[in-house]
N, C-alpha and C positions, 0 to 999 in steps of 0.2 A: 504494500500500500504506500502511496506517495503523498507528500504534503502539497497543499495548494496555498499560494500566497494571496492574501486578501488585503487590499489597501483601505484603511478606514477614512481616508480623506479623498474628496472628489477631485482634487488637483494633483494627487500623487500618482505617478505613473511607474511605480516600482523602480525608480531611479534611472529609468531609461531616458534618452534624449530623443525628442520627436524631430524627425527630419521630414518636414512636409514642404512641398513646393508651394510657390505663390499661388498657383492655380488651385491646388488642393485647399489652401486656406480660404481663398476667395469663394470656393464652392461650399465651404462648410456653413451650415445653417446658423445664422445669428438672429435671434428673435427678441424683440422688445415688446412687452405687452403691459397693458394697464387693466386692472380688474379682470384678470383672466379666469375663465371657468372651464378650462379644457380638461381632457382626460388623457393621461399618458399611457403609452403602450410599448411593449418590447418590440413587437413586430405587427405591422398592420394586418398581416395575413392571419395572425393568431387572435389579435384583439384590436379591432378597428378603433382608431382614435378620432379626435375632432380636428377639423381644420384649424390650424394655429395661425397666429400673427395678427388677428383682428381682436377687437375688444370683446365681441360676443363669442368668438370661438366657433362660429358657424359659417363664415365666409372665407373665401380664399384670401391669402395674404395680399396686402396692398403693395408690398415690395417684391413681387414675383420676379421682376426684372433684375433684382440684385442677388438672387440665389436660385438654385435649381435643385430639384429632387434627384438624389444620386441613384435612386432605384429606377427612375424612368417610368414609362407607362406600364399598365398591366395590373395595377391593384387599385382598390377603391377605398374611399373614406366615408364614414358614417357620421353625418352632422347631427347636431342636437335637434334639428327639426325633423329627423327621421329619414331624410333623403340621402341616398348614397350617390356620391360623386366620384368620377374617375380622376385619379391623380395623374396629371399630365406633366410633361417635362416643363421645368420652369416654375412649377407651383410649389408653394410651401407645403411640407408634409409633416404632420404632427408625429406620425409613426417614425419618420426619419430622425427628427431632432429629439423626441422624447425617448425613443427606444434605443437610439444609437449614441447620442452625444449630448445629453442634457446634464447640466449641473446648475447650481444656483449661486448667485453672488449679489451683493447689495448695491444699492443705487448710489449713495453718497457717503462722504467721510463723516457726516454728522449722524449717521445711523447709530442708535444706541445698542448696547450688547444684546438686549432681548427684542430688538427690532421694532421700528416704527415707520419704516419706509413704505411708501405706497407704490413705488415703481421698482420693478425688479428686472434684471437682465437675465435671460435664459438662453442657453445655447453654448457654443464653443467660443469662448472669448480668450484668446491667447495673450494675456496680459499679466504683468507681475510688477510688484513694488508700487502699485498705485496707492495713493493715500487712502482711498476708500477701502482697499483691501486691508491695509494696516490697521485702520481704526476699528473695523468690524471684526477683526480676528481671522479673516479669511486667509489661509496660507498662500505663499507664493508657489507656483508650480516648479518642480525640479527639472525644468527643461528650458533651453534657450530658444528665444523667439527668432525665427529666421526671417520673418516678414513683419514690418511695423503694423501695430494694431490698426492704425488709421487707414491702412490699405484695404481693409475689408469690413471695418465697423461702420455701420450707417450712423451718421451723426443724428442724434435726437435731443430734443429739449430736456435739460435736466440731467443728462448722463454725466458721470464723472470723467474727468480727463485722465487718460491712461497713457503710458509710454512703454516702450520695449524693455524687457528685463536684460540687464547687463551681467549680473552675477547672481544667478539663481541660488537659493538656499533651500535646505530640506524643510519640508512643510511640517509644522507641528499639528497635533490632533486638533481639529477645529472644535472650539469649546464655547464660543460666545454667540453664534448666530442662530437664530431660529426665525420662523415665519410669523408675521402678524396674522391674526386669525381672520381679519376682515377683508384684506385686500392682498393681491399679489400672490395668492396661494392657490394652487389647483385644488378644487374642493372634492373631486370625485375619488381620486386614488393616487397616492404617491408611488413612484416606481420602486420596485424591489432593488434594482440596481441600474446603473447607466453603463452602457457599453460603447466604447469608441473604436471605430475601425477606419484606419487611414493607411492606404497603400499596403494592405495585407497585415498590418500590425494591429493588435486589438488589446484592450485592457478594460476591466470593469471597475466602476467607481460606485461608492455608496453616496447617497444624497447627504449633503452637508447638514441639512436641517435636522437630521436624526441624531447627530452627534452633539448633544448639548449636556453640559454639566452644570450643576448648581454651584455657584461660587460662594454664596453666603452660607456658612456652616456654623453660625453662632446660635442656632435654635435648639441645640441639644439633640439627644437621640443618636442612633448609629449613623456616622457620617457616610458610610458606604451603602446605606439603605434609604436614600432619598429617592423620591419619585422622579423619573426622567422620561423623556420621550423614548419610545421604542426605537431600536435600531433595526431597520429593515434592510438586510443585505443579502449576500449570496451564500452565507453559511453560518453554522453555529447557532447561537441564540437569536440571530436576527431573523430566522425563518418564521413566517406567520404560522406555519404548521406547528412549530415548537411552542409558540405562545398559546395556541389553542389546546395543546396537549399537556400543559403544565398542571400538575396536581399539587395539593398542599403538602409540603414536606421540606426536607432539608438535605444537605450534603449532596451534591451532584444529584440532588434531592428529589426531585420530583418532576422530572421532565422526560420527554421522549429521548431515545438514544442519541438523536442528533444533537441535542443540547448538551450531551455529556462527552462530546468529542474531545480527546486529549490534546494538549499542546505538545510540541516536540521535546520538551524537557521533563515531562512527567513520566515516571517509570512505573508507578503502581497506583492504582485507584481502588478505593474501597467504597462500595455503593450499597445502599439498602435495597432489599428485594423490591422490585417494582418502583424503585426510586423513592421509597418512603423511609425517612428517618426523622425522628424528633430532634429538636435543638439540643436537649440534654443528652440524647443518645450520640449525637455527633461529638459533643465534648467528651463523652465517655470513651468512644472509639479512638479519638485522637490521643488521649492520654494512655490508653491501653497499649496501642501499637507504636506509641512514640512517633507519631506522624509529624511532618513539617507543619501541617495545618489542615484546615478543612474549608471547603466552599459551601455555603448554605444558600439555597435558593428558596425563598419563602415570602409569603405575604404577611407573615407574623399575625397580628391581631386585626389586620385591615381586610376589607372586602377583596375577594380574589376573582379569578376568571377573566375573560376578555374585557378590557376596559377597567379592570381592577388593579390591585397592587401586585407587583412581582419584584421583590428586592433581592439583592445579592449581598451577602455578608461573608466576611472572612474571619475565621477563628485561627489563632496562632497555636504554637506548639503546646502551650499549657492547657489548651482546650477552651480558652476564654475568648471573648471578642477582641479584635485587634485594638490595641491602644491608639491614642491619637497620633503618636509619632509614626506608627506604621501606616495608619490611614492617610496621613498627610504625604508620606513618601509614595504610597501607591498613587495618590492623586497627581503628584508632580510627575511621576513616570508616565502616567496615562496621557499627559499633554504632549509627550514626545513620541508617541507611538506612530510609526509610519506604515507598518504592515503587521499582520499576524498570520500564523499558519494554522490550517485545519486539515483534517483527514476525512474527507467526505465519504470515502469508501468503507470506513470502519463502522461496523454494526454490532452493537452489544445487546445481548439478550438479558434484559434486566429481570426477567421472571425466573431464571434458572440459577439456583444457588450453586456456589462453587467458584473455582478459578477459571478464567478464560485468558488465553494468551494470543497475542497478535504480533506478527512480524511487520515492523514498520520501517520505512526508508530512513537511513542515517541513524539507526539504533543498533548497537552492538549486542544487545540482548533483548529478548521478547518483552513487549509491553504487556503488563499483567493487570487484569481487572478482576477483582474479587467481589462477588455478590454475596452479601451476608444477610442473615435473618435480622430484621429491623429491631427485634425485641430481645433476643437471647443474650447478647453481651450486656445490655443495660439491665436486664432482669437478674443476671448473675451478680452485678454490683449491688442491686437492691437487697439481695439475700444476705449480703455481708453487713448491711446497715441495720435492718429491722428484724424483729422477732416475728417471722411469718406465722408461726404456730399460734401466737397470741392473737394476731389479727384474724386468722382463719377461725379461731374459736368465737371471736366476736361476731363474725358474719354468718356462721353456720351452727353454732351451739345453741343451747336453750336460751330463749329470750333474745334470739338473734337480732342484730341491728339491720333494718332494711335501708338500703342505700339507693340513691339515684345519681347516675353520673352521665353528664352530657359531653360528648366529644365534639359537638358542633360541626360535624362533617369535616373535621381537620385530620391531621396526621395521627392524633392520639387514639383513634378507633382501635387499631390492632393492639396497642399497649393496654388499653382499658380491658379489652376482652381477655387477653392472655394473662395479665397480672391479677386483676380483680376477680374475674370470673373463673378462668381455668386454674390459676394458681392458688387463689385465696377462697374460692368456693362461693362467691356471690352469685345469685341467680342470673341467668342470661338476660332477663328483662330489666336488670338493674342498669344496664348500659344502653344508652340511646344515641342516635345520630352517629354511629360508629363507622359508617362507610365513607372513606375519604373521597371528596368530590372536588373537581377543579374550581368550582365557584362557591364551595361550601354550602350548596343547596340554596343559594341566594341569601344566606344569612351574613351578618357581620360577626365574625368569630371572635368577639371581644367579650370575655367572661365578666360581665357586670350586670347590674339590675336592669339596664336599658335594653341590652341585646340578648341576654340569656333568659328571655321571658318564658320559653317552654319549660325550663327547669324550675323557674320561680313558681309558675302556676301549679306544677306537680307537687312541689314542696308545701304550698299553702294548704293543700288538702289534708295534711296531717298524717298521711299514710307512711311517709318515709321519715326516718330520724336523722339522716345525713345526706346532704346533696353537694355535688361538686361539678364544676364546669371547667373546660380547658379551652385555650385559644388554639389557633390553627397549627402552630408548631410546637405546642406542648410545654412552653416555658412559663405561662401564666395560668392562674387558677382562681376560682372563687369558691368559698365555703358557705353553705346554707344549713341551718338547723331545722328542726321540725316546725311546721307552720310558717315556713319561709323566714325564719330568724336569720338575719344577715350579719355575717362577721366581716367587718371592714378589714382591708389588707393590713393596715397599721396595727389593729388589734390582733389579727392573726399572727403577725410577726412577733409581737410582744408575748403572746400566749405560748407560742412555740418556744421562744427563748426561755420562758419561765419553767417549761416542762421538758427540757432536753434530757433530763435524767430518765425519762421513760423510753429513751432510744438507746439500744445497746451500743451503737457506734460512739455516742458521746460519753457514755459511761466508761468506755475504754480509752478514748482519745482525749477526753477532757474538753473544757471550754476556755478558749484563750481571749476572745473578744467578740464584739458585735459590730456590724456595719449597717448603716441605713443611708438612703438618699436624703438630701436636704429637705425636699418637700414632704417626706414621710413624717408622720406625727412623732412626737417625743415620748410616746408610750414606751418604746424600747429603752430609752435612756433611764427610766425609773427602774426597770428590771435589771439593767446593767449595774446601776448603783447598788441595788440590793445584793447582787451577786459579786460585787467588787471586781468587775472586769471592765476594761475600756470599751467605749463605743466611738466609732469613727463616722463622721458626717461627710458624705461625698456628694458631688453633683449627680444629677439623674443620668443613668447609663450604667449597665452592669460592668462595663470594662474597667471602671474605677475600683471595683472590688478585687480584681485579679491580683494586683500587687500586694494587697493586704493579706490575702489568703496564701499567696506564694511565700510571703515572708513569715508566715506563722502568726500573724497578728489577729486574725479574724477567723472565727469558726462558723458564724451564721450571719447572713446578709439578707436584706430585703428592701423592697420599694413599695410605695403606695400604689403603684400601677399593677398590682396583683402579681408581683414576682417575688419569690422567696427561694433561697438556696443555701447550701453549706459548702464547706471545703472538700466534700467528696467529689465535686466537679467544679468547673469554673463558669458555669451557666446557671441561671435560675431554673428551677425544676418543679413543674406543676405536679406531676405524679408523686414525686418525693414528698412534697408538702401535704398532699392528701393522705399518704401513708403515715406521715407524722401525726396528723390529726386522728386517724384511726388508732394509732398506737396510744395516744393520750387518752382517748375514750376507753380503750380496752384496759388501760392501767388504772384510771380513776373511777371507772364504772359510773360515769355521769353523762348526761346529754350535752350536746353542743352549747345550748343556752346556759345550762348550769355551770359549765366550765368558764364561759365568758363572764357571767355575773360574779362568780367567785374571784376572778381576776380583777374585776372592777372594784370589788369590795376591799381587796388587798392593796391595790396600787392606785385606785382612782380611775375615773373614766375620762378619756380624751375624746371629746366630741370633734368630729372631723368630717369635712366634705370637700369635694373638688368640683368646680364648674369648668367645663370645657366649651370654649367658643371655637368651633371648628369651621374650616372652609373660609377663612377670612382672607382679604386681599393682603399680600405680603407688605405692600407699601403702607397700608393702614396700620397693620400691627407694628411695623417699625416705628412709626411716629407715635403711636400710643405708648410703646415701651420706652422710647427716647424721652418723651415728656414726663412719664411717670418716674423714670430714673432721676431726672433732674429735680423733681419735686421731693422724693423721699430721701435722697442722699444729701439734700441741703441741710446744713447744721440747724437752721431755724425750725426744721420739722420736728426735731427732738423736743419732747415736752409738750407738744400740742395735745389738746384734749378734744375728743369727739363724743358728743352726747346723743344717744339714740334711745328714746323712751326714757326708761329709768336707769339705763346703763350709761356709764361714763368711762371711756377708755383713754388712757394716757400713754403716749408713745414713749417707750423706754430706749429703743434701739432700732436703727435702720441700716441696711447695707445692701450692696450688690454682691451676692455671694461669690467668694473666691476660695478655691481649694488648693492646698499645698500637699502633695502626696508625701506622706511621712517616710516612704521608702526611698524614692529617687529624687524628691524635691521638685517634681514637675508642678508648675503653677497653671491652674485652669481658672480663667476669669469670666465674669459676666454670665453666671449660671442661674440667675434669678434674683428678684428683688424681695427683700424681707422687711416686714414691719413687725416688731415685737413690742407688745404692750406690757405695762407694769404688772398685770396679773398673769403673765406668761402666755396670754393668747397670741396667736400669730396670724398674719396675712402674708401670702406669698404670691407673686406674679411671675409667671415663667412663659417664655415663648418656646413653642415646640413645632417642629416641622416633620415629625416622624409619622404623621397620620395621612400624608398625601401631598399633592402638588401645591396646595395652598397652605396657609399658616394656621396655627392654633394657639390661642392664648389660654393658659390654664391658670385658674384662680383657686387658691387653697385657703381654707379657713380652719383654725383649730382653737378650741377652748377647753380648759381643764376644769373638771369638777371632782373635788375630793369627797364631798358629802354623799353618802350612799342614798340618801333620800332624793337626790337629784339625778340619779342614774337612769331613770325610766322616761326621760323626756325625749321628744323627737329631735334629732340632730338639726333639722332645718329651723325649728323654733329657737333652739339655743343659739345657733350661729347667725340668725337673721340680722342682728345688729352689726356684726362684723361684716357680713356680706353687704349691707347697706353702706358702710363706711368705704369698703373696697370699690363699690360701683360709683360712689360719689367722687372719690379722688382720681379714679381712672377714666371715668366718662366712657366706659366701653359701649354701653347701649347707645349713647348719643352719637358716638363717632363711627360705629359700625352699622347702625340702623337695626340692630337686633333687639328683640324684646326679652330675650332670655338665653340661657346657655343651651348648647346642643345636647350635652350629656351632663347629668349630675350623678356623682358617685359618693 
C-alpha cells in the first residue's frame, strides 16, 4: 500500500513549479462574481453545474470573448430555470472552473480575519505577495509566475492591485479566512476538492474556507475541542461519508475505517471494537500499555450527528488531557502544515477482535492494528478498586436496591450492561438508552435536570432508589435518589471525599489531597479541613489536575460540571463515580437522600446553582466580560453593599482568577471573575466556548447555610438575591436580549 500526499492549502502545489505558457494562462478561466448563487461540480458530465460569470448564475458569461471553455462542444449545462444549454466554444463553463480550477481569495486588504467582503474573486489567479493576500492570511503560492497577472486578469471595479511574485515562499496553513454567510458564497454545495490540470500536470486542492481555526482561546475548556468548520477534502476525516458514519465514542473512536487511516509514522494503533471506547477507558489503555498518547474523537456532552459536534482531543502519555503547553505547540505546528499523507487503500475491520497487520510503503516492519474489547481492560481496573461482592449483594440480595441508569445513547451503553448488569447482577431493564447512536437519538447527552428528563420522570415515580445518567463519552454523570432527589455535583464530590474509607482502593493507598475547579462550591474545602488534607483550587478543565495527581498531591478531583475522578486515571470517570456511590450505600445501609442530609447536618449545606447563557454572539460576550472585569476589579468595588429585600451583602473580595501550578509554576490567567461577600457567599462569571461555535456565559451563585433548620429550602429561593445582584451588575439580559438562562443547574 502506498501513501498519497494531500495539500491542505488551495495554493500549495506540492512544491512543484508551474510552467505554463502565456496562452495557457490566458485561456485559464478567471471569474469575478457578485452575489453568486451557483453550484459547483467536479465534472459537468457527472453533475451539471450552473452557468457562471453572471450575477444570477443562469446566463452565459458577459466576458465570453476573454476566455474559452477548454472542453469545447459536446456537453451541456443545466441552468436554474430548468433549461439545458449546450456549452459552446468561447463560453464560460461552471463545470470547467468549479471542477477543475477553483479556489477562493479575498477582495481587498481591508478584509477582516472572519470576512466581511462582498466581492470575491474565483478562479485561477496566479498572483503572490499582494497586500490583500497578506492581510487576509491567504498564503503565497510556491510557484513562480511566468506571465504578469495583468496579462490575463480582467480589470474590474474594486479589485485589489496585484503584481508578479519574485521570491515565492512556502505557504502556511490558511487559518484566518472564511466566507461571509450573506454574500459571495455558493449556497448550494461547496466542492469536495478542486483539481487543476494544465499541460498534463494535475494537482488537487482543498477549499480555503474549510481550513479555519479559532484564534481566541481564552474561554476555557479543551482548546483542541473547539467547534470548527468541517474540512471537506479528498481523504481522511474530510470525507462526508466519514462525518455521516461517526458514532459517539473515543480513541480512533468512533468512526468508519477511513477516519482511522494511519499516518506514516504511527507503528501501532489500539482501537475499541466497532470504534467504541469511553474517555476513561482511553486513559486506562494509554496508561496500561504505556502508549505515547491517544486521539479521542467525541462530541462529549454536546449534540452529535450531522450538523452537531465532533471534537478531536489528544491525551498525553499519562492518560490525561494535553496540557496547555502541548496544545499550544500543536496549534503552532498546525499553521505550518503544507501537506499530509494518507493511505486510502488501507481497510481495517473494526468488528473483529485481535491483531491485524499491514505492509505499508516506506515501513521496515508491519503496521499493527489491535482491536480490543471496549470494556474488558477498564473492567479489570475497576475490580482492583471496588468490592464487587458488596455491590452485587446490594443489587441482588434481600431488600435489593432497584436502580435506573440512562446511557443517553452514548458510548456508555456497553459498559453499563457489562459492568452493572452482567457483572454486578442488576436486572437488564435497569439500563436504558444503551444502544450507541450517531446522533444520540436526537437527545442532548448532557446529564443534568434539563436534558436527562427521561431518567428524572422515572425516578419521580418512587419505584427506583438510585438513578444515574452519563454523557456521550462517559466522563460525566448525574446522581438521583428516590422520588427524583437531586444530588448536585458539588455535593456529590464532597460526599465522596467524606466517605472514601468505604472504597478498598483508598483504604490501601490513603488520601493525600483534594482538587476542585474554581467554580465548584467550597463544600469540598470543609471536608478537607476536617480530614486535615490540602485542597487545590484550579481553573475549569481536567488537564489542570494531571500535574497534581502525577506529583502525588491529589487523590480525588472534581468539577461542578458533573465530572469526578481519582488518581486511578487521569480523566474524570462517570462509571467510577456511580460505583463509589453504590459502595457508600452498601456500606452505610442508607438511601441517597439520607446520606446527603447526614452530610449537610455535619458540614452544613452549600446552596449552589449555575445559569448558562448559551449561543451568544462572541462579540457581545467579550464586551460584557470586559466591562464586568473593569467594574469588579476596581478597588472602589470592595466594601460596596447590595440590599435585596431583607438581605444585605457586603463585598469582601474580588479578583480575576489566576492559577499558579504548584508543581511546575505555570501561570494561567483570566479564568473567571469572582465576587466574594463577607458571609462567604460567592458570585462567579466565566466565559466558556466548549459548548459550540458561539459563546456561553456561565453565572455561578453559592451561599452557605450552617443551621440544619434551613437545609430544606429551595436553592432558587435562597440564591435569588445573589442572582439579582449578578444580573444587575452584569446587565446580561439587557445586553443580550435574553429573558433568562438557557440551562439552570
